[in-house]
N, C-alpha and C positions, 0 to 999 in steps of 0.2 A: 485422588482423583474429583472431576468436578461431578456433582448432585445433579442425576439424571431428570427429577423432579424439578419442574421450575429455576431452570439453569441461570447465572448472575451472569450478566449484560450488564452494558453502560446504556443508559437512555438513549442518545445518539445514536446508536446500530440500533437497537428498536424501531426508531423515529423513521432510519434507512430501508429496514426488513418493511413494516407497513405499507410504507411508499411502495417498491417493489413489487409486494404483492398482490397490491390493484392493479395492476399491468392486466392481471389476469391471464388464462391460461390461453394460448394460442386455437391452439387444436379443439377448447371449448366455442373460441370464437366462429371459428369457419364453419360448424358441426349448427351451432345456431342459428347465423345468416340463412343453413340450408333448409332448417326446419322455416324459419319464415319464410323466406318464399316460396317456400311446397304450400302453408299454410296460406299464402298471399292467393296463390293460383287456385290447389282446387279446395282450401275454403272445408268443409266439414269432413271430407274424403279423408284429408290430411291429418287433419285432429285427431281422428278415431282411429287408424292406421297408426299413426305413432301414440299414441294412447294404447294400442294395444301391445305395441314393442317394448313398450317403457313401464308399463304398469299393467298390464297380465288382458286378459276378455274382461270384457264388460258391454252386456246386452242391451242392457236400459236406454232410456232417452238421455238423449245427449245433454241436455236445459230442463232443469226440473224448475217450474214454477210455485208461483204461491201456494195452490192446495196443497204442493208436498211439503213444503217448507209450515206448513200449519199444520197437516196430520204428524209429521215428526216431531212437535214442540207439542203437542197433545198426547203423542206414546210417550215422550220424555218426563224419569222421576220430577215430582214437585218441587226437591229441592233442588234439582239444578236449575228446575226453569226461575226460583225464584233466584239463584246465584246468577243466572245470565243477564237477571234485568238485577237487579245490585249495581254489577258489574257494569252494565251498560249505562244506566243512567249516572255514575259516576265517571263514566268515559264523556259522556252527551255533554255533563253541565260544566267538568272541567273546560273541553275544547270550546264549546258558547264562553266563558270567561275572555280569552283570548282570540276571540273572532275577529277580525275590522270593521268597524258600523257596516252595515248592510247600503245606507244609501250617504257618502257626503255629498248633499243635496248641491247644486253649481251657486255661487256668491259671487260679487261682483267682486274685481279685485284693484288695486290702487288705482290701473290703470283704463276702469271700466267697463274690462272686459267678464264675460260672464264663465268663469271654469269651477271644473267639480271632478268628481268622481263616483260610479257606482259599483258595487262587488257584489258580483251577484254567484251563484254555484255553475258550477257545470251542469250540463243537460242529462250527461251519464258517466258510472265512476265504476269500475273496476275494481275490484280489491282480489288480491292473489291469497290465497291461504294456506299453506302447508300445510300435508298430511303424510309424510313418508313413514317416518316412526313414531308419529305419535300423530293423533288428533287434533292439531294447534286450534283449539276452540276458541281461545284467548283474542287469537287473532285476527277471529271476527272481528269480536268489539273492539280493536284495537284500533280498526282499518275501517272495514265498513261502517261502526258505529260513530265515527270521529265526520265521514265520511255525510252519515245520517243526521251529525251537529247540525252540517254546514249547509244541510238546504240540500242536499241531492235529491231530485224528482224519481232517477230510476238506475237504481244500485244493481251491479253484478257481482258475482261473485266466483271466483272460481278454483277449485280444488279436485286431487286428484282422487278417482276411487279406488278402494279396498279390493282390487280385483273385481270380481262380480256383482260383491256384498255393495259398488256403491260408495256414495259419500258417506261420512260418518255420519248416524243419528245427530249425534250432538253438535256436530257441527251443523246441522240444516236446522236444528231447533233454535240455534244463535242466531242463525240467519233470520228465522224467522221473527224473533224478541227486536234485530236490528230495523228492520225493517224491510228487506232486500225481495229486491223485487223477480228478479234469477240468479238460478243458479248452474255454472256450466261443469259439468264432470270429468274436467280432465286438467292435467297439469305439466308442467313443465312449457319450456321454451313453447311448444304449440298450444299453450293455452294462452302466453301472452298475447301471442301472434292473433290467436283468433279474437280476445278481447281490442288490439289494437289495429286491425284489419274490419273485421267483422266476418262476418260466413251465413248461409240461408238460416240459420238456427242463432247466430247471435249478433246482436247490437252493438254495432262499432261506438266502441267507450270516449270518454274524454283525457279521461286521465285512470293510469294505473300502480295501486299502491301497494303493497305488502313486502314482507320480508319471504326468500324462496333460496332453490339450491345455485349454485354458481352459474345452471343452464339459465333461469328464472330474470337474475341478475344482467347476464349479461344478454337474454333478450331486451329486458328494460332499455338497454344501454341502448341497443341498435332501434330497438321499435320512438325513442326519443326523439321529440321533434314530427313524428307520427301524432302521436300521444305526446302530455305531457308524464311526466314519473315523478315519485314522490323522493327515491334515493335510489342508488346502484348498492343494494345490500352485499356486505360480506359477511365473512363468521361471526358470530357473539363473540364481543369483547367484555371483560370485567378489569379493573385495576384495583386495585384494594391497597390504601393509603394508611399505614397500622405504625402505632408509635408505642411505646413501652405499657399504655392502659388500655392496650386492644385485646381482648381475651383471642388467645389464640386456636379455640373451636371453635368461634364464628367466625372468625377471618377465617381459618381453614373452610368452612360451611360454604363461606360465600365464595370463594374460589372454586370449588367442586361444583359449587349447583352450576355454575358457566363452563366448568371444563366436560360436564356431561352431555353438555350439548351437540357435543360433536367430535371430530376428532383433530380439527380446524381450527376449534374455538380459541381463544385466547387469553388465559386469564394470568394475570400479572400482578405481582406483591411491590412493594414500595415501603422499603422500612425503615424506620427511622433508627438507625443504628442496625447492626448487624445482630446482637443479642435477639431482639423481639421478632426480627424475619425469622431465626434459626429456630425457634420456638414454635410460629404459626405454621413451618415446614415440614417439622415433624408432627405437627398436628393434622397435615396434610394428608401426610403419609401412614398416620393410624388410622384415619376413617376413609382412604380407598380403600382398605384391604374389605372392607363388607361392602364396597356400593355398588349395585347389581352390573352398574354402565362402568367397571372398573377399568376396561381395557379401553373404551372412547377416553374416558377422560387421562387415564395415565397419558395416550398419544398426544391429548392436548395439553398436558402439562409441561410436555415435554417440548412442545411449539412455542412453552408461556414463556415467561421468565423472572424473574428475582433482584431487583436494583434495591443499594441499599445507599440511603441519605444521610447524612451528615446530620439534618436538622427539620424540623416537620415544615421550615418555611421552605426549605430545599426538597424535599417529600412532595407538598404541593403541586410546586411549580414543575418539575422531572413530570406529574401526572398530567397536569394539565397542558405541558408540551406533545404527552403523548396523544392526545386530543380524542380519549376514548369513548365507546357508546354508553359501557356503565362508571360510575365512579365514586366510589367509597371510601368515604373521611372516616376513619374506625382511630379519630386521634381527640384528646382532650378540647377541648372548647373549638367546634370544628367552624362552626359561623364566622370565627374569628378571620378566618383563612380564607371562606370562599373568594372573596375578591381577588386570589390571588391563584384561582383555578382559568387558565387561557381558556380552556375548549373542555366541553366534553358533553356526550347525548344529554346526560343527566346526573344529578350527583346528588348520593345519599348520606346523611346525616348521622353522626351518633350510633353508628352498628343498624344502622336501620337496614336489612338487607335487599338487594336489589330483587327479588324474587318477590315479595309486595310490589314492587313497579310494574311483573313482568302481568300480574293476575289484577291487583283491587283496587291499589291506591289512587288512581284517575290519568294522569298525563298518558299517553299513548307508549305503546312499550316500541314500538317504530321509529328508532334510533337511528342515530346514522354511524355508520363505523367506516374501518380503517385512516383513523383521521380526518372525516370529512365534517366531524363535528366543529372545525376548524369553521367551516364555511357554513353549516346548515346546522336545525335540531331538529326536535319531535315532529312526528307527522302531526299536522294541526289541520285547522280547517281552511288556513289558505293554501295547500293542498289539491283541496277540492273548489275554489271558487277563481275567478278570474277579475280583472279590472277591466272597467270601460271607460276612456277620460269622455268628461263633456267639456265642450266648448260654444257657449255663444259670444253673439255681436255685443259690443259695446253700446251703453246707452245713446250713444251722441255718434261724433264721426271716427277715422278708423283711427286716426292721428298719429300723432310722431312713431307710433308703432309698426301701421301702415307703412309708412315713407323708410322703417329700416327692414319691413319685409320685402320690399322693391328692389333697393338695394344689392341688399346678401341676394335674392336672387338672381338680380343681372351679374353677379358677381363671380353669382356659381355657372353662367351663359345661360339661364333658363329663361329666355326671355317670355315664355307664356305664363311662367309664374307670376312674374312680375306685372304684368298686363290685368293679369283675372284680379290685382290688388290694386293698382294703377287705376281701372276704370271704376273702383267703388270709392277712391277715395276721388272724386272728379263727381259724382251723385249727391 
């Protein structure tokens, strides 16, 4: 009988399943479209109504400003504030390392024209911070913190209330550490809609970033184009590549760390040989018995998989073909095989648990899921910036390039275009 935990599947089938799941649920799409249309029409009234329906009664202010955030920070334990500051500093420092230049000043090219580019932050950014089953304080640092590093002057955070108690005070304290301007006390698709369209209480933003449930992800999909979005996030994923040198208990712990996120999380084991994988699966079974979120983790393990590879090279290539959110290379000399990884949101080497990436290392934990690592990467400052092309006249006549522009304009039947350049060629 097949083992219900981490069922054995071929890699090609895993790829097909992930792509099919990215289509989403038609019922979710329809519900989100209705919510967004309602928020666009009725604004704060709709946001409040959906909040009461999904999150319970909340009678506090719909938006919290700097004073409320500063008060939450002042009341937070000193150790928490110190931890938040440490992580924010690391996230910001890492993000700035990979920032594009703020100003690629115009310079003359080979034809004498001035060309260049400016990179500027968006005027306003929104970060979604989930808090359904737990206050994801780290998501403030990994989203709004990156926006702050990008130089965004006005940052909004949207986070659902805990019923009448409002937003968790640790989330508010983290917002103050980062320098968030406003917190919208709302979650779900209605919060994304409020950030995208604006309401009487909410300033419309230019970019919405951050993880969330299926309704949040679908809302981001539907408002893309009205605002920018970082990615369409799906369930959390980890692929652990393990050979005979891997500690079975540690590899199992890392699989379970992702499995406990939710029932649709995606833990995958790619083992070099069957014996190494069997030891890890048995360790998963042992640790699962004492896990507080056992039922959640067990459901996720049943949607995950175990792939057996014939060599380390094959295992790494299989993992890269899955393009997972998190990839752990728990193998001998992992850096030797790094170039064989075709795609991944983040790669963890030498048995380093991805949990450290979730909280403290520095790169944002907002990573592509559902195979999107094939064409995107971790949340960075570029998500909160835009580029402006700069074009200036040449030092002399428009020259041959001007004549080329005239010919192409007439080829396309745009006579006014041609004349606009032609007039300048004769002056």
